[in-house]
C-alpha positions in Angstrom: 15.2 -42.3 0.0 18.3 -41.3 1.9 18.0 -38.3 4.2 21.8 -38.0 4.4 22.2 -37.2 0.7 21.9 -33.4 0.0 20.7 -33.8 -3.6 17.4 -35.6 -2.9 14.4 -33.8 -1.4 12.5 -35.7 1.3 8.9 -36.7 0.7 6.3 -34.6 2.5 5.3 -37.2 5.0 8.9 -37.6 6.2 9.8 -33.9 6.5 9.3 -33.8 10.2 11.5 -36.8 10.7 14.2 -35.3 8.4 14.2 -32.1 10.3 14.4 -33.9 13.6 17.5 -35.8 12.3 19.1 -32.6 11.1 18.6 -30.9 14.4 20.0 -33.8 16.3 23.1 -33.8 14.1 23.7 -30.1 14.4 26.9 -29.5 16.4 26.1 -25.9 17.2 23.1 -26.9 19.3 23.2 -26.3 23.0 21.0 -26.9 26.0 20.6 -23.1 26.7 17.9 -20.9 25.1 16.2 -21.7 21.8 18.0 -24.1 19.5 17.3 -23.7 15.8 19.0 -26.4 13.7 18.0 -25.4 10.2 17.0 -21.9 9.3 13.2 -21.7 9.4 12.8 -25.0 11.4 12.6 -24.9 15.1 13.4 -27.8 17.5 10.4 -29.8 18.8 9.1 -28.0 21.9 9.6 -24.5 20.3 6.6 -23.2 18.5 7.1 -21.8 15.0 5.6 -18.4 14.3 4.9 -17.9 10.6 4.0 -14.2 11.1 7.7 -13.3 11.1 7.8 -14.2 7.4 4.8 -12.0 6.5 5.8 -8.5 5.5 4.3 -5.8 7.7 1.1 -4.2 6.5 1.3 -0.6 5.3 -0.2 1.9 7.5 -3.1 3.7 5.9 -4.1 7.2 6.8 -7.0 7.3 9.2 -9.9 9.6 8.4 -10.3 12.6 10.6 -12.3 12.1 13.7 -15.9 13.4 13.7 -15.2 16.2 16.1 -12.3 17.4 14.0 -14.0 17.2 10.7 -15.5 20.7 10.5 -13.3 22.5 13.0 -12.8 25.5 10.8 -16.6 26.0 10.5 -16.8 26.3 14.3 -15.2 29.8 13.8 -18.0 30.6 11.4 -20.6 29.8 14.0 -18.9 31.8 16.7 -18.2 34.7 14.3 -21.9 34.8 13.3 -23.1 35.2 16.8 -20.4 37.9 17.6 -21.2 39.9 14.5 -25.0 39.3 15.1 -24.7 40.9 18.5 -22.6 43.8 17.2 -25.0 44.3 14.3 -28.0 44.2 16.5 -26.8 46.9 18.9 -25.2 48.8 16.1 -28.4 48.9 14.1 -29.9 51.3 16.8 -26.9 53.6 16.4 -26.1 53.6 12.6 -27.3 52.1 9.4 -23.7 50.9 8.6 -24.4 47.9 10.9 -25.9 46.2 7.9 -22.4 45.4 6.8 -21.8 43.5 10.0 -25.1 41.8 9.5 -24.3 40.6 6.0 -20.9 39.4 7.1 -22.5 37.6 10.0 -25.0 35.9 7.7 -22.2 34.6 5.5 -20.3 33.3 8.5 -23.5 31.7 9.9 -24.1 29.8 6.7 -20.5 28.5 6.9 -21.0 27.6 10.6 -24.0 25.4 9.9 -21.6 22.6 8.9 -20.1 22.5 12.4 -21.2 21.0 15.7 -22.1 24.5 16.8 -25.1 24.6 14.5 -27.4 26.1 17.1 -24.9 28.9 17.7 -24.8 29.6 14.0 -28.6 29.7 13.8 -28.9 32.1 16.7 -26.2 34.3 15.1 -28.0 34.3 11.8 -31.3 35.2 13.5 -29.6 38.2 15.2 -28.1 39.3 11.9 -31.5 39.1 10.2 -33.1 41.2 12.9 -30.3 43.7 12.7 -30.6 43.8 8.9 -34.3 44.5 9.2 -33.7 47.4 11.6 -31.0 48.8 9.4 -33.2 48.6 6.3 -36.0 50.4 8.2 -33.6 53.1 9.2 -32.2 53.4 5.7 -35.7 53.6 4.2 -36.7 56.3 6.7 -33.5 58.3 5.8 -34.4 57.9 2.1 -37.9 59.3 2.8 -36.4 62.5 4.2 -34.2 62.9 1.1 -36.8 62.1 -1.5 -40.2 62.7 -0.1 -43.0 61.0 -2.0 -45.6 63.3 -3.6 -49.1 62.5 -2.7 -51.5 63.2 -5.5 -55.2 63.3 -4.8 
């Protein structure tokens, strides 16, 4: 086997020797910096990094962080407690507060998915209490319109 002939490939055990001979014969080599004689082969003393030949990995989308997962339902929890307070105090004034109460219940159910679960439960409880007072007020109003006849 003749390393000078370009047609023949060197045997695997003589590859390092062949590369070393090619690097020594390279006229463009200098004493400064990194000397690479043949593309892909580095001179002895310079480590070879195979990671430069590996294509970069594709970036995959990361899942949303836990605290951001149900950010919109946080508004439902806060809305439930706001509407619960409004419906509770409004139930002593008018029976139309039942509309706020029903809306607050819907928002509270949505808010149960958030980290503000306790706030949503408190808002739903206020909405249920307000709905009870509104139903009592509506039933007493209906009693005045349509009195029941007592038969003995």
